N, CA, C and O atoms as a DFTB+ gen file, in Angstrom:
200 C
 N C O
     1  1     -14.658       1.867       2.548
     2  2     -14.102       3.328       1.519
     3  2     -12.650       3.081       2.358
     4  3     -12.671       2.638       3.506
     5  1     -11.320       3.434       1.621
     6  2      -9.926       3.268       1.810
     7  2      -9.648       4.958       1.941
     8  3     -10.390       5.768       1.387
     9  1      -8.089       5.481       3.022
    10  2      -7.989       6.258       3.534
    11  2      -5.988       5.824       3.341
    12  3      -5.277       4.822       3.419
    13  1      -5.855       7.022       3.114
    14  2      -4.198       7.439       2.843
    15  2      -3.753       8.079       3.819
    16  3      -4.236       9.129       4.243
    17  1      -2.791       7.501       4.261
    18  2      -1.907       7.969       5.422
    19  2      -0.388       8.270       4.943
    20  3       0.242       7.369       4.388
    21  1       0.093       9.319       5.123
    22  2       1.323       9.637       4.693
    23  2       2.048      10.455       6.371
    24  3       1.549      11.146       7.259
    25  1       3.247       9.963       6.140
    26  2       3.522       9.922       7.460
    27  2       5.404       9.971       7.221
    28  3       5.934       9.006       6.671
    29  1       6.160      11.026       7.634
    30  2       7.698      10.910       7.917
    31  2       8.522      10.462       9.786
    32  3       8.148      10.759      10.921
    33  1       9.560       9.766       9.338
    34  2       9.681       9.631      10.654
    35  2      11.245      10.965      10.870
    36  3      11.950      11.712      10.192
    37  1      11.055      10.555      12.162
    38  2      12.547      11.658      12.601
    39  2      13.596      11.176      11.337
    40  3      14.174      12.128      10.810
    41  1      13.848      10.124      10.903
    42  2      15.418      10.253       9.791
    43  2      14.833      10.806       8.651
    44  3      15.626      10.666       7.720
    45  1      14.010      11.260       8.362
    46  2      12.936      11.970       7.011
    47  2      12.655      10.967       6.312
    48  3      12.634      11.185       5.101
    49  1      12.289       9.299       6.851
    50  2      11.514       8.624       5.816
    51  2      10.282       8.825       5.719
    52  3       9.457       9.013       6.613
    53  1      10.088       8.764       4.009
    54  2       8.073       8.615       4.415
    55  2       7.677       7.627       3.471
    56  3       7.984       7.100       2.402
    57  1       6.626       7.639       4.637
    58  2       5.695       6.528       4.079
    59  2       4.602       6.700       3.658
    60  3       4.558       7.924       3.530
    61  1       3.659       6.306       3.344
    62  2       2.471       6.165       2.446
    63  2       1.948       4.729       2.247
    64  3       2.617       3.813       1.770
    65  1       0.549       4.635       2.711
    66  2       0.263       3.223       3.023
    67  2      -1.346       3.331       3.134
    68  3      -1.607       4.388       3.710
    69  1      -2.185       2.826       2.890
    70  2      -3.531       2.649       2.224
    71  2      -4.512       1.877       3.344
    72  3      -4.178       0.792       3.819
    73  1      -5.161       2.230       3.537
    74  2      -6.429       1.536       5.014
    75  2      -7.284       1.612       4.651
    76  3      -7.545       2.577       3.933
    77  1      -8.459       0.405       4.997
    78  2      -9.198       0.191       4.878
    79  2     -10.588       0.448       6.012
    80  3     -10.814      -0.272       6.984
    81  1     -11.477       1.750       5.561
    82  2     -12.631       2.623       7.079
    83  2     -12.720       1.380       7.422
    84  3     -12.663       0.470       6.596
    85  1     -12.885       1.183       8.813
    86  2     -14.018       0.423       9.017
    87  2     -15.024       1.376      10.047
    88  3     -16.057       0.811      10.404
    89  1     -14.884       2.243      10.359
    90  2     -15.776       3.377      10.986
    91  2     -15.136       4.731      11.264
    92  3     -13.971       4.897      11.625
    93  1     -16.357       6.002      10.977
    94  2     -15.271       7.308      11.245
    95  2     -16.818       7.776      12.326
    96  3     -18.031       7.630      12.176
    97  1     -16.251       8.164      13.017
    98  2     -17.343       9.225      13.948
    99  2     -16.831      10.559      13.941
   100  3     -15.724      10.947      14.314
   101  1     -18.233      11.512      13.246
   102  2     -17.862      12.837      13.312
   103  2     -17.663      13.543      14.443
   104  3     -18.624      13.399      15.198
   105  1     -16.734      14.322      14.928
   106  2     -16.938      15.294      16.177
   107  2     -16.583      16.533      15.303
   108  3     -16.039      16.551      14.198
   109  1     -17.091      17.718      16.187
   110  2     -16.831      18.809      15.837
   111  2     -16.139      19.360      14.801
   112  3     -16.683      19.705      13.752
   113  1     -14.410      19.514      15.137
   114  2     -13.189      19.749      14.277
   115  2     -12.248      18.629      14.719
   116  3     -11.065      18.920      14.896
   117  1     -12.594      17.589      14.879
   118  2     -12.272      16.289      14.379
   119  2     -13.422      15.114      13.665
   120  3     -14.582      15.094      13.253
   121  1     -11.965      13.970      13.874
   122  2     -12.952      13.134      13.632
   123  2     -12.371      12.137      14.300
   124  3     -11.251      12.373      14.753
   125  1     -12.945      10.845      14.521
   126  2     -12.758       9.883      15.269
   127  2     -12.463       8.392      13.799
   128  3     -13.331       8.143      12.962
   129  1     -11.497       7.871      13.841
   130  2     -11.367       6.978      12.676
   131  2     -10.982       5.706      12.900
   132  3      -9.753       5.645      12.948
   133  1     -11.505       4.672      13.055
   134  2     -11.403       3.598      13.119
   135  2     -11.052       2.310      11.901
   136  3     -11.919       1.636      11.344
   137  1      -9.693       2.205      11.701
   138  2      -9.074       1.247      10.697
   139  2      -8.969       0.137      11.019
   140  3      -9.273      -0.144      12.178
   141  1      -8.588      -0.715      10.285
   142  2      -7.806      -2.067      10.158
   143  2      -6.888      -2.264       9.284
   144  3      -7.053      -1.837       8.141
   145  1      -5.353      -3.178       9.761
   146  2      -4.842      -3.312       9.692
   147  2      -4.639      -4.849       9.590
   148  3      -5.378      -5.611      10.213
   149  1      -3.549      -5.332       8.736
   150  2      -3.139      -6.659       8.694
   151  2      -3.127      -7.762      10.405
   152  3      -3.196      -8.927      10.795
   153  1      -2.997      -6.436      10.866
   154  2      -2.716      -7.388      12.157
   155  2      -3.659      -6.944      13.354
   156  3      -3.890      -7.672      14.319
   157  1      -4.178      -5.671      13.184
   158  2      -4.548      -5.044      14.469
   159  2      -6.066      -4.178      13.620
   160  3      -6.422      -4.150      12.442
   161  1      -6.741      -3.463      15.090
   162  2      -7.586      -2.885      14.834
   163  2      -7.055      -1.278      15.369
   164  3      -6.956      -1.212      16.594
   165  1      -6.719      -0.037      14.644
   166  2      -6.009       1.299      15.155
   167  2      -7.202       2.180      15.271
   168  3      -8.058       2.163      14.387
   169  1      -7.289       2.851      16.182
   170  2      -7.873       3.875      16.521
   171  2      -7.550       5.207      16.175
   172  3      -6.784       5.704      17.001
   173  1      -7.914       6.087      15.092
   174  2      -7.461       7.672      15.420
   175  2      -8.209       8.727      15.764
   176  3      -9.369       8.622      16.164
   177  1      -7.647       9.709      15.642
   178  2      -8.589      11.343      16.313
   179  2      -7.835      11.864      15.139
   180  3      -6.625      11.679      15.271
   181  1      -8.133      12.387      14.164
   182  2      -7.505      13.308      13.021
   183  2      -8.561      14.869      13.287
   184  3      -9.768      14.982      13.501
   185  1      -7.371      15.982      13.143
   186  2      -7.647      17.593      13.194
   187  2      -8.358      17.571      12.036
   188  3      -7.368      17.351      11.339
   189  1      -9.566      17.631      10.961
   190  2      -9.884      17.821       9.960
   191  2      -9.161      19.774       9.627
   192  3      -9.416      20.893      10.073
   193  1      -8.521      19.374       8.946
   194  2      -7.963      21.094       7.758
   195  2      -8.673      20.918       6.381
   196  3      -8.554      20.103       5.466
   197  1      -9.584      22.183       6.637
   198  2      -9.669      22.540       5.052
   199  2      -9.333      23.662       4.577
   200  3      -9.421      23.872       3.367
């Protein structure tokens, strides 16, 4: 599964990139997500907003 991450920096530049989802761990209101980039594996903790 792929996920898309959108962000902007302090100069108001917008970024958007898709990553392959390696692993997802469901917590109560947060998800621990591990994605693999071209150079490394990154672990993210995101808050789920519905």
